[in-house]
C-alpha positions, 0 to 999 in steps of 0.5 A: 499499500502507497501512502500519500505524502502530506505536504509540509507547510513552511515559510520560505522564499520563492520566485515567479517560476516556482510559484506559477508551477505550484499554482497551476498544479494545485488548482488542477488537482483541487479544481473538483473539490473547490467547485464541489465545496464552494460552487453553491456559495459562488453560484453559476453566474454570480460576481462575489468579491470574497467569502464575506459575500460582497456582491458586485450587483449591489457593490458596483465597484466596476461601475454604475448600473448599466455602465458595463453594456458593450464593454470588453472585460478581462477577468483574471483567475476566473476559475469556473468563470462565474463572475464572467457569466454575470458580466455577460448578463450585464451585456459586457464581452467578458474574457475569462482567463485562468492558469488552470486547465481544470478550473476552465473545464469546470467553466465549459461544464457550467456553460460558456455562452457569451464567454471567451475562455483563455488559459494563461498566466497573468504575468504574461497576458496573450492579448494586444495592447489596449484590448480591454476597457476593464479588468477584474479579479476576485481572489485570482492570481494576485495573492499567488504571484511573486511579482504583483507589479509585473502582473499590474503592468501587464494589466495596464498594457491591455487596458485602454486609456481610463480603464479600471482594474479592480481586484480582491485579495486576502486582507493583509492583517490576516497574515498575523493570525492563525488561519482558523475560523474559531477562537484560536484564530483571534490571537496574533501569532506572527509578525504582520511585517514578515513577508516571507511566502507561505509554501506547502512543499512535497518530499523532495522540497518542491512547492505544491502550493504558494501564497505571498504576503504583502502588507497594505502599504506594499499593495498601495505601492505595487498599485502605483508601480503598476501604473494605476491610481488607487481610487478606493479600497473596500474592506467588506464587513461580515454580513448577518446573513452569512453563517458559513465558514470558509477556511479561516473566514467565519462570522466570528472572525469576520465581525472582529477583523477584516478578511478581504481587501478590495482594490479599486484602481484606474489606469494612470496615464502618466505610466508607472511610477516608483518601484515595488518594495 
C-alpha cells in the first residue's frame, strides 16, 4: 500500500517560476473539490468579491448600473468563470482567463455561452495593447504571484486609456493570525511585517502551493508602480445573513477583523511610477 505524502507547510523564499508551477498544479488537482465545496455559494453566474459575500450587483465597484454594457472585460483568475457569466448578463463582452486547465473545464461544464475562455499566466497576458475597457479579479492570481507589479503592468498594458482594474485579495492583517475560523484564530501569532511566502512542499522540497504576503502599504505601492491610481479600498464587513465558514473566514472572525481587501484602481496615463518594495 502506497501512502500519499502530506505536504509540509513552511515559510520560505520562492520566485515567479516556482510559484506559477505550484499554482497551476494545485488548482488542477483541487478544482473539482473547490467547485464542489464552494460552487453553491459562488453560484453559476454571480460576481462575489470574497467569502464575506460582497456582491458586485450591489457594490458596483466596476461601474454604475448599466455601465458595463458593450465593454470588453478581462477577468483574471476566473476559475469556473462565475463572475464572467454575470458580466455577460450585464451586456459586457468578458474574457475569462485562468492558469488552470481544470478550472476552465468547470467553466465549460457550467456553460460558456457569451464567454471567451483563455488559459494563460497573468504575468504574460496573451492580448494586444489596449484590448480591454476593464479588468477584474476576485481572489485570482494576485495572492499567488511573487511579483504583483509585473502582473499589474501587464493589466495596464492591455487596458485602454481610463480603464479600471479592480481586484480582491486576502486582507493583509490576516497574515498575523492563525488561519483558523474559531477562537484560536483570534490571537496574533506572527509578525504582520514578515513577508516570507507561505509554501506547502512535497517530500523533495518542491512547492505544491504558494501564497505571497504583502502589507497594505506594499499593495498600495505595487498599484502605483504598476501604473494605476488607487481610487478606493473596500474592506467588506461580515453580513448577518452569512453563517458559513470558509477556511479561516467565519462570522466570529469576520465581525472582529477584516478578511478581504478590494482595490479599485484606474489606469494612470502618466505611466508606472516608483518601484515595488
